[in-house]
TORDREN-195010 format. One record per residue: x, y, z of N, C-alpha, C, O in turn. Coordinates in steps of 0.2 Angstrom, whole numbers, padded with zeros to 4 digits, always signed. Atoms other than C-alpha are relative to their C-alpha. Last residue first. Layout:
% residues N
XYZXYZXYZXYZ ...
% end
This chain:
% residues 197
-0008+0000-0001+0058+0043-0136+0003+0006-0002+0009+0007-0001 -0004+0002+0006+0039+0046-0135+0007+0001+0001+0009+0005+0006 +0000-0005+0006+0031+0048-0118+0004-0003-0006+0008-0008-0005 -0005+0001+0005+0025+0035-0106+0000+0005-0005-0005+0006-0009 +0001-0005+0005+0016+0040-0090+0006-0001-0005+0011+0001-0004 -0006-0003+0004+0017+0025-0079-0003+0004-0005-0007+0002-0009 +0002-0003+0006+0004+0021-0065+0006+0003-0003+0010+0006+0000 -0005-0004+0003+0009+0008-0052-0003+0003-0006-0005-0001-0011 +0001-0003+0006-0003-0001-0040+0006+0005-0002+0009+0008+0002 -0007-0001+0002-0004-0012-0025+0000+0002-0007+0000-0002-0011 -0002-0007-0001-0022-0009-0020+0007+0001-0001+0009+0007-0001 +0001-0005+0006-0026-0025-0029+0001+0007+0002+0000+0011-0003 +0001-0006-0004-0017-0037-0017-0001+0006-0004+0003+0010-0006 +0001+0003-0007-0017-0053-0026-0003+0005+0005-0008+0005+0008 +0007+0004+0001-0019-0047-0044-0001-0004+0006-0006-0007+0007 +0000+0007-0003-0005-0034-0040-0007-0003+0000-0012-0001+0002 +0002+0001-0007-0007-0019-0051+0002-0007+0002+0003-0012-0002 -0002+0006-0002+0000-0011-0067-0002-0001+0007-0002+0004+0011 +0001+0002-0007-0006+0003-0077+0002-0007+0002+0001-0011-0002 +0000+0007+0000+0000+0012-0093-0001-0002+0008+0003+0001+0012 +0000+0002-0007-0004+0030-0097-0001-0008+0000-0005-0011-0003 +0006-0001-0004+0001+0036-0114+0001-0003+0007+0006-0004+0010 +0000-0006-0004+0014+0030-0126-0007+0001+0003-0011-0003+0002 +0005-0005+0003+0016+0012-0132+0000+0006+0005+0002+0006+0011 +0000+0000+0008+0029-0002-0130-0006+0005-0003-0007+0004-0009 +0005-0006+0001+0034+0000-0112+0000+0001-0007+0004+0005-0010 -0002-0004+0005+0042-0018-0109-0006+0006-0001-0012+0005+0000 +0006-0001+0005+0038-0027-0093+0002+0006-0005+0005+0011-0003 -0001-0005+0004+0051-0036-0083-0005+0001-0005-0008-0003-0008 +0005+0001+0006+0046-0047-0068+0002+0007-0004+0002+0012-0001 +0001-0006+0004+0058-0050-0054-0005-0002-0005-0006-0007-0007 +0001+0001+0008+0060-0063-0040-0001+0007-0003-0002+0012+0000 -0007+0000+0003+0067-0060-0022+0000+0000-0007+0005+0001-0011 -0004-0005-0003+0050-0065-0015+0007-0001-0002+0010-0006-0003 -0002+0002-0007+0041-0074-0028+0004+0005+0003+0007+0009+0000 -0007-0002-0002+0033-0065-0043+0002-0002+0007-0001+0001+0012 -0001+0000-0007+0018-0073-0050+0007+0001+0002+0011-0003+0000 +0002-0007-0003+0015-0067-0068+0001+0000+0008+0001+0005+0010 -0006-0004-0001+0026-0082-0074-0002+0007+0002+0002+0011+0004 -0004+0001-0006+0012-0094-0070+0006+0005+0001+0007+0007+0006 -0005+0006+0001+0000-0087-0083+0005+0000+0006+0005+0004+0010 -0007-0001-0001-0014-0076-0076+0004-0006-0001+0003-0012+0001 -0003+0005+0004-0031-0078-0084+0008+0001+0001+0011+0002-0004 +0004+0006+0000-0043-0069-0072+0003-0005-0004+0001-0011-0004 -0002+0004-0006-0031-0055-0067-0004-0007-0001-0002-0011+0003 -0006+0003+0001-0032-0047-0085+0002-0004+0006+0007-0009+0005 +0001+0006+0004-0051-0045-0083+0007-0003-0001+0008-0009-0001 -0004-0001+0006-0048-0033-0068+0000-0006-0004+0003-0011-0002 -0006+0003+0001-0061-0039-0055+0003+0002-0007+0000+0002-0012 +0000+0002+0007-0076-0028-0051+0008-0002-0002+0012+0002-0001 +0004+0006+0001-0078-0029-0032+0000-0002-0008-0003-0007-0010 -0002+0001+0007-0063-0018-0028-0004-0006-0002-0002-0011-0004 +0005-0003+0004-0070-0011-0012+0001-0001-0007-0002+0003-0011 -0003-0006+0004-0054-0015-0003-0005+0003-0004-0004+0009-0007 -0002-0005-0005-0062-0027+0010+0003+0006-0003+0003+0011+0000 +0005-0002-0005-0072-0036-0003+0002+0005+0004-0001+0011+0005 +0004-0004+0004-0058-0038-0016-0005+0004+0004-0007+0010+0004 -0004-0006+0001-0047-0045-0002-0003+0005-0005-0003+0011-0003 +0000-0004-0006-0060-0057+0002+0004+0006+0000+0001+0011+0002 +0007-0003-0001-0063-0062-0016+0000+0004+0006-0003+0009+0007 +0002+0003-0007-0044-0066-0019-0007+0004+0002-0006+0010+0003 +0003+0007+0000-0041-0065-0038-0001-0003+0007-0003-0009+0008 -0005+0006+0001-0039-0047-0040-0003-0006+0000-0009-0007-0001 -0002+0006-0005-0050-0032-0040+0004-0005-0003+0006-0005-0009 +0006+0004-0003-0049-0017-0052+0002-0005+0005+0007-0004+0008 -0001+0004-0007-0037-0005-0060-0007-0003+0002-0012+0000+0001 +0003-0004-0006-0041-0001-0078+0001-0004+0006+0001-0010+0006 +0003-0006+0003-0032-0008-0094-0003+0005+0005-0002+0011+0004 +0007+0000+0001-0021-0019-0084-0003+0006-0003+0001+0011-0003 +0002-0006+0004-0003-0024-0084-0007+0000-0001-0010-0006-0003 +0004+0001+0006+0001-0036-0070-0003+0006-0004-0005+0011+0000 -0001-0007+0002+0015-0035-0057-0004+0000-0007+0000-0001-0012 +0000-0001+0007+0010-0050-0047+0001+0007-0002+0000+0012+0002 +0004-0005+0003+0014-0054-0029+0000-0001-0008+0003-0005-0010 +0000+0000+0007+0021-0069-0019-0005+0006-0002-0010+0008+0001 +0005+0003+0004+0024-0064-0001+0001+0000-0007+0004+0004-0010 +0000+0007-0003+0039-0060+0010-0005-0004-0004-0005-0010-0002 +0004+0002-0006+0043-0043+0002+0001-0007+0001+0005-0010-0001 -0004-0001-0006+0057-0036-0009-0004-0002+0006-0002-0001+0012 +0004+0002-0006+0048-0042-0025+0005+0000+0006+0009-0005+0007 -0004+0005-0005+0057-0033-0039-0004-0001+0006-0006+0004+0009 +0004+0000-0006+0047-0025-0054+0004-0006+0004+0005-0011+0002 -0002+0006-0004+0059-0021-0068-0004+0001+0007-0002+0005+0011 +0001+0000-0007+0050-0008-0080+0003-0007+0003+0001-0012+0000 +0004+0006-0004+0056-0007-0097+0000+0002+0007+0004+0005+0010 -0003+0002-0006+0061+0008-0109-0004-0006+0003-0009-0008+0000 -0005+0004+0001+0055+0008-0127+0004-0002+0006+0008-0007+0006 +0002+0006+0004+0044+0023-0125+0006-0004-0002+0012-0001-0003 +0000-0001+0008+0051+0034-0112-0002-0006-0003-0001-0012-0001 -0005+0004+0003+0046+0034-0093+0000+0002-0008-0005+0005-0010 +0000-0001+0007+0037+0043-0080+0005-0004-0003+0010-0006+0000 -0006-0002+0003+0032+0037-0063-0001+0002-0007-0006+0000-0010 +0000-0004+0006+0018+0034-0051+0007+0001-0002+0011+0003+0002 +0007+0002+0003+0015+0021-0037-0001+0004-0006-0006+0002-0010 +0005-0005+0000+0034+0021-0035-0007-0002-0002-0008-0007-0005 -0004-0006-0001+0036+0010-0025+0004+0001-0006+0009-0003-0007 -0005-0001+0005+0022-0003-0026+0004+0007+0001+0000+0012+0002 +0001-0005+0005+0013-0006-0009+0006-0001-0006+0010-0005-0005 +0001+0004+0006+0009-0018+0005-0001+0005-0006-0006+0008-0007 -0006+0004+0001+0016-0008+0020+0000-0005-0006+0005-0007-0009 -0006-0004+0003+0002+0004+0018+0006-0003-0001+0010-0002-0006 -0005+0000-0005-0012-0008+0020+0006+0003-0002+0009+0000-0007 -0007+0001+0003-0027-0004+0009+0004-0001+0007+0002+0001+0012 +0000+0003+0007-0046-0003+0011+0007-0001-0003+0007-0002-0009 -0003-0005+0004-0044+0008+0027+0000-0002-0008+0002+0002-0012 +0001-0007-0002-0054+0000+0041+0002+0005-0006-0001+0010-0006 +0007-0001-0001-0056-0018+0034-0001+0007+0001-0006+0010-0001 +0003+0000+0006-0038-0018+0027-0008+0001+0001-0011+0005-0004 -0002-0006+0003-0031-0013+0044-0004+0001-0007-0006+0006-0009 +0003-0006-0003-0041-0026+0053+0001+0006-0004-0003+0010-0005 +0007+0000+0002-0036-0040+0040-0004+0006+0003-0008+0009+0000 +0001-0001+0007-0018-0035+0042-0007+0000-0002-0009+0005-0006 -0001-0007+0001-0019-0034+0061-0001+0002-0008-0004+0007-0009 +0006-0003-0003-0026-0052+0061+0001+0008-0001-0004+0011-0003 +0005+0001+0005-0012-0058+0049-0006+0003+0003-0010+0006-0001 +0003+0006-0001+0002-0051+0060-0006+0000-0004-0009+0005-0006 +0007-0001-0002+0012-0036+0054-0003-0007+0000-0002-0011-0005 +0005-0004+0004+0031-0038+0053-0007+0000+0003-0008-0002+0009 +0003-0006-0003+0043-0051+0060-0005+0003-0005-0008+0000-0009 +0001+0001-0007+0052-0064+0049-0002+0007+0003-0001+0012+0000 -0004-0005-0003+0050-0065+0030-0002+0000+0008-0007-0003+0010 -0007+0003-0001+0045-0080+0020+0004+0005+0004+0010+0004+0005 -0005-0005-0002+0026-0078+0020+0007-0003+0002+0007-0007+0006 +0003-0006+0002+0013-0090+0012+0005+0006+0001+0005+0011-0004 -0003-0003+0006+0025-0104+0013-0003+0006-0002-0001+0009-0007 -0007+0000+0000+0014-0115+0025+0003+0003-0006+0000+0002-0012 -0003+0006+0001-0004-0110+0025+0007+0001-0001+0010+0006-0002 +0001+0001+0007-0016-0095+0026+0003-0007-0002+0000-0011-0006 +0007-0002+0002-0019-0092+0045-0001-0003-0007-0007-0005-0009 +0005+0003-0004-0003-0101+0052-0007+0001-0003-0011-0004-0003 +0000+0007+0001+0008-0096+0038-0005-0004+0004-0007-0009+0001 +0003+0001+0007+0002-0078+0039+0000-0007-0001-0005-0010-0004 +0007-0001+0000+0004-0078+0059-0003-0001-0007-0008-0005-0008 +0003+0004-0005+0022-0085+0059-0008+0000+0000-0011-0005-0001 +0000+0007+0002+0028-0077+0043-0004-0005+0005-0007-0009+0003 -0004+0003-0006+0024-0059+0048-0001-0008-0002-0007-0010-0002 +0003+0006-0003+0019-0050+0032+0005-0003+0005+0011-0003+0005 -0003+0001-0007+0027-0033+0029-0004-0006+0003-0005-0005+0009 +0005+0002-0005+0024-0030+0010+0004-0001+0007+0010-0001+0007 -0002+0001-0007+0034-0023-0004-0006-0002+0004-0012-0001+0002 +0006+0003-0003+0035-0023-0023+0001-0002+0007+0006-0006+0009 -0001+0005-0005+0049-0012-0029-0007-0002+0003-0011+0002+0004 +0006+0000-0004+0048-0004-0046+0001-0005+0005+0002-0011+0004 +0001+0005-0006+0064+0000-0055-0006+0001+0004-0008+0007+0006 +0003-0004-0006+0064+0010-0072-0001-0006+0005-0004-0011+0003 +0005+0004-0005+0074+0003-0086-0002+0005+0005+0002+0010+0007 +0006+0002+0003+0084+0010-0101-0005-0004+0004-0010-0007+0001 +0003-0006+0004+0097+0020-0092-0006-0002-0004-0010+0003-0005 -0005-0003+0005+0100+0005-0080-0003+0006-0003-0009+0008-0002 +0002-0003+0006+0090+0000-0065+0005+0003-0004+0009+0007-0001 +0000-0007+0000+0097-0011-0052-0002+0002-0007-0002-0002-0012 +0004-0003+0005+0094-0029-0046+0001+0008+0000+0000+0011+0005 -0004+0000+0005+0108-0037-0035-0004+0003-0006+0000+0004-0011 -0005-0005-0001+0099-0032-0019+0004+0000-0007+0008+0005-0008 +0002-0006+0003+0084-0042-0025+0005+0006+0000+0005+0010-0003 +0001-0005-0005+0093-0058-0022-0002+0006-0003+0002+0009-0007 -0007-0003-0002+0090-0069-0037-0001+0005+0006-0006+0008+0006 +0001-0002-0007+0073-0078-0037+0007+0002+0002+0009+0001+0008 -0006+0000-0004+0072-0079-0056-0001+0002+0007-0004+0007+0008 -0002-0007-0002+0055-0082-0063+0006-0001+0004+0007-0005+0009 -0005-0003+0004+0053-0098-0073+0002+0007+0002+0006+0010-0002 +0003-0005+0005+0036-0102-0066+0006+0003-0004+0004+0007-0009 +0005+0003+0004+0042-0118-0058-0002+0005-0005-0004+0003-0011 -0003+0004+0004+0058-0110-0051-0005-0003-0005-0004-0003-0011 -0004-0004+0005+0049-0096-0044+0003-0004-0005+0003-0002-0011 +0004-0003+0005+0036-0107-0036+0004+0004-0005+0002+0004-0011 +0002+0005+0005+0050-0118-0029-0005+0003-0005-0005+0002-0010 -0006+0001+0004+0057-0102-0020-0002-0005-0006+0000-0005-0011 -0001-0006+0005+0040-0096-0014+0006-0002-0005+0006+0000-0011 -0007-0001-0001+0036-0114-0007+0002+0006-0005+0003+0004-0011 -0003-0005+0005+0017-0115-0006+0007+0001+0003+0009+0002+0009 -0001-0006-0003+0011-0131+0003+0004+0005-0005+0007+0002-0010 -0007-0002-0001+0005-0145-0008+0000+0007+0003-0004+0011+0001 -0004+0005-0005-0012-0154-0008+0007+0002+0002+0010-0002+0006 +0005+0003-0005-0019-0145-0023+0004-0005+0004+0008-0009+0002 +0002+0006+0003-0004-0135-0031-0005-0004+0005-0003-0003+0011 -0004+0006+0000-0002-0119-0022-0004-0005-0005-0009-0005-0007 -0007-0001-0001-0007-0101-0022+0004-0006+0000+0010-0006-0001 -0003-0005+0004-0024-0100-0029+0007+0000+0000+0011+0002-0004 +0001+0001+0007-0032-0115-0022+0004+0004-0004+0007+0001-0009 -0001+0007+0001-0025-0116-0004-0001-0002-0007+0002-0006-0010 -0007+0001+0001-0024-0097-0005+0002-0007-0001+0006-0009-0005 -0003-0003+0007-0042-0095-0009+0007-0002-0001+0009-0005-0006 +0002+0004+0005-0047-0106+0006+0002+0002-0007+0004-0002-0011 -0003+0007-0001-0037-0097+0018-0002-0005-0006+0003-0008-0009 -0006-0002+0002-0044-0080+0012+0004-0007+0000+0008-0008-0005 +0001-0001+0008-0061-0087+0014+0007+0001-0003+0008-0002-0008 +0001+0007+0002-0056-0093+0032-0001+0000-0008+0002-0004-0011 -0007+0002+0001-0050-0075+0036+0000-0007-0003+0004-0009-0007 -0002-0002+0007-0068-0070+0033+0007-0002-0001+0008-0004-0007 +0000+0006+0005-0071-0080+0049+0001+0002-0007+0002-0003-0011 -0006+0003-0001-0066-0064+0059+0001-0007-0005+0006-0009-0007 -0001+0005-0005-0082-0056+0053+0007-0003+0000+0010-0004-0006 -0001+0006+0004-0080-0040+0042+0001-0005+0006+0006-0004+0010 +0000+0005-0005-0087-0024+0048+0000-0007-0003-0005-0009-0005 +0004+0007+0002-0082-0011+0036+0001-0004+0006+0006-0004+0010 -0004+0006-0002-0077+0007+0042-0004-0006-0001-0010-0007+0000 
% end
């Protein structure tokens, strides 16, 4: 079990102020989706067809405590796990089960696409990486033991950030094992085994 001081939450707060928002502005997930060009359509409207595989990005943030600890607009859902519980679970287990990609493993055919749907209350990424690693939040990297940051997480374009209710579509353009992770919550991962069509 890792022993992380409660003040570590301040590091997370500082990151989110820099990484989640324009300087001096609160995070508004809907506005972020519009700025980044990501549709924030209700996720219930998204379904996988014969040429797609659906991946659900989930979390259980409590808006009251997350918004108080990190900043307004960090979490848009009611109820859930409070921020202190989240940090405590992450410290003890290096992941928090409610923050996950579903499925974590899947098979697909060459030429199909993955549609990642954010059904949580926080912004996530669904970033293709060569190897799993840490993300853009140093505190979360420390608590999860992901001290080597995935290089793909270091230069994220705005469209990589998927607001609650938003989607990200990724083409499966090569066979073999393809990996995707959240560059904010680096334990949120999906491995896809792609076979020829």
